[in-house]
Structure formats: C-alpha cells, structure tokens
KOLTORSE-171440 format. One record per residue (C-alpha): residue in three letters; x, z, y. Coordinates in steps of 0.02 Angstrom, whole numbers, padded with zeros to 5 digits, always signed. Each point is the difference from the previous one (the first is absolute). Layout:
REM residues N
alaXZY ...
END
This chain:
REM residues 266
met+05510+06892+02551 gly+00166-00069+00057 asp-00034+00048+00182 ser-00050+00178-00049 arg+00162+00019-00100 lys+00100-00060+00149 his-00087+00129+00109 tyr+00039+00137-00125 ile+00182-00053-00010 ile+00020-00008+00189 thr-00087+00169+00022 thr+00109+00079-00137 val+00160-00065+00080 ile-00052+00063+00173 leu-00047+00172-00070 phe+00165+00008-00094 phe+00104-00028+00157 leu-00109+00118+00102 ser+00017+00137-00131 ile+00191-00005-00005 pro+00025+00109+00157 val-00133+00123-00059 val+00075+00016-00174 gly+00174+00015+00074 thr-00058+00140+00116 ile-00082+00094-00144 leu+00154-00017-00111 tyr+00114+00056+00142 ser-00108+00154+00030 leu+00017+00046-00184 ser+00186-00038-00016 ser+00137+00130+00002 ser+00122-00133+00061 trp-00005-00188+00012 gly+00155-00099+00039 ala+00053-00175-00050 thr-00103-00004-00161 ile-00166-00088-00022 leu-00088+00158-00058 pro+00027+00180+00061 asp+00135+00106-00082 gly-00128+00135-00039 phe-00173+00062+00042 thr-00053+00163+00081 leu-00146+00082+00090 lys+00106+00104+00116 trp-00041-00107+00151 phe-00187+00027-00024 ile+00031+00186-00028 ala+00104+00007+00160 leu-00140-00090+00092 phe-00137+00120-00054 thr+00109+00152+00035 asp+00034-00059+00178 leu-00113+00099+00116 arg+00018-00129+00137 phe-00070-00135-00116 leu-00148+00108-00052 val-00041+00040+00181 ser+00009-00184+00051 leu-00111-00044-00148 gln-00129+00130+00052 arg+00005-00066+00178 ser-00026-00180-00057 phe-00149+00052-00105 ala-00071+00103+00144 ile+00017-00145+00122 gly-00072-00124-00124 ile-00151+00108-00046 val-00045+00052+00178 ser+00023-00176+00068 leu-00102-00074-00142 leu-00143+00123+00023 val-00005-00032+00188 ser+00004-00189-00029 met-00139+00006-00130 phe-00108+00112+00110 val+00014-00122+00146 ile+00006-00170-00085 ile-00136+00012-00133 pro-00145+00048+00117 ser+00062-00125+00129 ile-00005-00144-00123 val-00170+00047-00072 ile-00080+00027+00171 ser+00073-00163+00066 ala-00057-00096-00155 tyr-00178+00065+00017 tyr-00028+00005+00188 phe+00136-00111+00076 pro+00057-00135-00124 lys+00094-00094+00135 val+00108+00152+00035 leu+00070-00013-00177 lys+00094-00157+00053 val+00085+00100+00138 ile+00042+00140-00122 glu+00071-00127-00123 phe+00110-00073+00136 ile+00060+00175+00047 ser+00041+00034-00183 leu+00120-00147+00004 leu+00097+00062+00152 pro+00117+00117-00100 phe+00058-00154-00096 met+00016-00107+00156 val+00095+00124+00110 pro+00170+00065-00060 ala+00005+00183-00049 val+00138+00035+00127 val-00110-00063+00142 leu-00147+00105-00061 ala+00111+00154-00016 val+00065-00019+00179 gly-00178-00021+00063 leu-00057+00156-00094 leu+00147+00097+00074 asn-00066-00040+00174 val-00179+00044-00049 tyr+00045+00166-00081 ser+00137+00047+00123 gly+00008+00189+00017 val-00127+00033-00139 asn+00055+00137-00122 val-00168+00038-00079 arg+00004+00027-00189 val-00142-00014-00126 phe+00031+00106-00156 gly+00184+00002+00050 val+00010-00190+00014 pro+00049-00075+00170 leu-00148-00088+00080 ile+00106-00148+00053 ile+00036-00053-00179 ile-00184+00014-00049 gly-00044-00126+00135 ala+00139-00116-00058 tyr-00049+00012-00183 phe-00181-00037+00047 ser+00056-00173+00056 val+00098-00022-00162 ala-00145+00047-00114 phe-00137-00085+00103 pro+00021-00179-00067 phe+00000+00054-00183 ile-00147+00119+00017 tyr-00099-00127+00100 arg+00025-00138-00127 gly-00044+00111-00149 ile-00158+00068+00082 lys-00052-00171+00067 asn+00017-00083-00170 ser-00107+00135-00081 leu-00126-00010+00141 asp-00016-00189-00019 ala-00061+00026-00178 leu-00146+00107+00062 his-00162-00053+00081 leu+00023+00126+00139 lys-00159-00030+00099 ser-00109-00010-00156 leu+00069+00166-00064 val-00027+00088+00167 glu-00176-00071+00018 thr-00043+00055-00176 val+00056+00177+00037 asn-00100-00002+00163 ile-00156-00055-00094 leu+00023+00145-00120 gly+00008+00120+00148 gly+00187+00018+00020 thr+00102-00017+00159 asn+00144-00119+00032 phe+00123+00144-00019 glu-00074+00044-00170 ala+00014-00183-00050 phe+00184+00002+00047 arg+00034+00166-00088 tyr-00098-00022-00161 val-00004-00189-00027 ile+00133-00096+00098 leu+00145+00122-00014 pro-00010+00017-00191 asn+00000-00190-00015 leu+00157-00008+00106 lys+00091+00123-00113 lys+00104-00133-00087 gly+00059-00075+00165 ile+00034+00171+00074 met+00103+00056-00150 ser+00102-00159-00019 ser+00037-00021+00187 gly+00034+00185+00017 ile+00125+00004-00143 leu+00092-00154+00061 ser+00002+00063+00180 phe+00069+00168-00056 ala+00140-00085-00097 ile+00043-00106+00152 leu-00002+00152+00116 leu+00112+00096-00119 gly+00130-00139+00007 glu-00013-00031+00188 phe+00165+00020+00092 met-00003-00091+00167 tyr-00130+00107+00090 ala+00061+00163-00077 asn+00180-00034+00052 leu-00036-00063+00176 leu-00141+00119+00047 ile+00050+00168-00077 gly+00168-00029-00084 gly+00093+00157-00051 ser-00125+00119+00082 phe-00119-00028-00147 glu+00101-00077-00141 thr-00107-00102-00119 leu+00046-00070-00169 gln+00063-00167+00065 val+00094+00080+00145 tyr+00080+00118-00125 leu+00052-00148-00109 tyr+00076-00085+00153 asn+00095+00157+00050 met+00065+00028-00176 lys+00056-00179-00033 gly+00184+00046+00022 lys-00002+00151-00117 ser+00001-00082-00172 gly-00057-00167-00066 his-00063+00082-00160 phe-00097+00130+00098 thr-00080-00132+00113 ser-00040-00111-00150 ala-00088+00146-00085 met-00112+00023+00152 val-00036-00187+00013 thr-00042-00003-00186 leu-00127+00140+00022 phe-00075-00095+00145 phe-00010-00159-00105 leu-00090+00095-00138 phe-00122+00078+00121 ile-00041-00167+00084 phe-00021-00082-00171 ala-00118+00138-00058 val-00102-00005+00160 thr-00012-00191-00001 phe-00049+00000-00184 ile-00140+00125+00033 ala-00061-00095+00153 val-00005-00167-00093 asn-00082+00072-00155 ile-00116+00125+00086 glu-00154-00094-00059 lys+00057-00003-00182 ile+00043+00185+00006 ser-00171+00046+00071 lys-00090-00107-00129 ser+00097+00081-00143 lys-00050+00172+00064 ile-00184-00052+00005 lys+00009-00065-00179 arg+00076+00164-00059 lys-00141+00097+00080 asp-00128-00112-00085 
END
C-alpha cells in the first residue's frame, strides 16, 4: 500500500509540472492582458473569434484535414492487406515489415525529408488537390502506428483457422478477409487510424521542408504567425491541445465506447 501511494504521489507531481505550460497557454489565450500579475487582468474570447474569422487559418485547417484524410486512406489501403497477406502466406516477411516500421523512428525526419525531395524531384501531381509528395511523406509517418495497431489486433486472431473455416464453408480467401478478418480488425483500425490522423494533423517538419508556403498547413500557418500576437498563437495552440486530447481519449477508450453502444442497442 505504501509503494502504491508513493507511485500516486510521484505521478501526481509529474503531471502537475507537465500541466503548468498547458494551463498557462490556455489562460494566456483567454486573457485580455497579462503583465506582472500571477493571474490575467481579464478574460476574453476575442482571440478565438479572431482565429475563426481568419480566412487563412480556415484554409490551412482544411488543407491539414485533406492531407491527413487522403494520406490515412492511402496508408490503410496499402498497409492492412499487406500485413494480412504476409501474416497468412509469408510469416517471415512480417519481421522485415516490422523492421521497416521502425525506420521512421531511427532516421531523423530531416534526413527523410531530404531523401524524399530527391525521390519526388520535379513531381507536381496532386490527388484531390493535395500534393503527392506530402502524401508519400505522411505514409512513412503513419506507417509505424497503423502497423502496430493492426498487428496487435491480428495477433489476437487465429488467422489460418478462420480462413480455413471459411474455405470449408465454400468461401474464398478474399471473402474471409472481407467478411471475417476485416470486421475483427475494426478496433485496431479505428484506434490506429485516429491516432495517426492526430499525429499527421500536428506534423510540421515534412510539411515545412517539402511544400512550405506553397501549400500552407495548420502547423506551417502557426509557424508563420508566431510573430503576430502571443494571445493569437496561444489560442491556436489551445485548440490543437483540445483536439489532440479529444482524439487520444477516443482512441484509448474506443473499446468502452463501442461496448456502451452495443449495450444500448440490446
């Protein structure tokens, strides 16, 4: 009991110190002015109003969502079948895929960005208005998180037994994947997809180095507007904090949310 209390105390102290910058940013975004006093002189929502009435912010937000959604769909379309096919037909290949999924963490983002610049040199193709070069970069960002989420869900299944059962009943391997395996991977797909989308929305390095001002995303916009007003920038950071918190909460509690929906239907 004493050890558990120590752990709670240590965790509480760490969370307290970590929350100070976040709370300070939120208070600053709501303050009308904040000088030498401990608390702001007054509170206002004008910075948030100014943010949502800024057309440049709204356009950058739409672009970030477009990049995140298109990149996520492309990543899911490529990664999920690759993992399932490798797990069923080529189990040894999964070790190679797992090693590749670690490369984005092993190689600095700057090095990857320079390499992608050489690969996509002269390419101006756009998919749904999104530059192709950033989709390829974001694929490498989302790949480790999608792979781990799908692989963990797949490990809980008896893949070969499920496929063989469907074959005995007259179904093909594709039908087994579509009607049996894919629904059982729904939790991993949703949680990894939500987390990957949140990470892609907050990605700055690739967006700034690869496309920069030619296709201003949310994080590039924040970087470009950092000198305008501290209150204005804090309002934007606060919104991003809230979004990341909401997305992370949903991803962590996705199983509880789905179970509660099933109970309501019953």
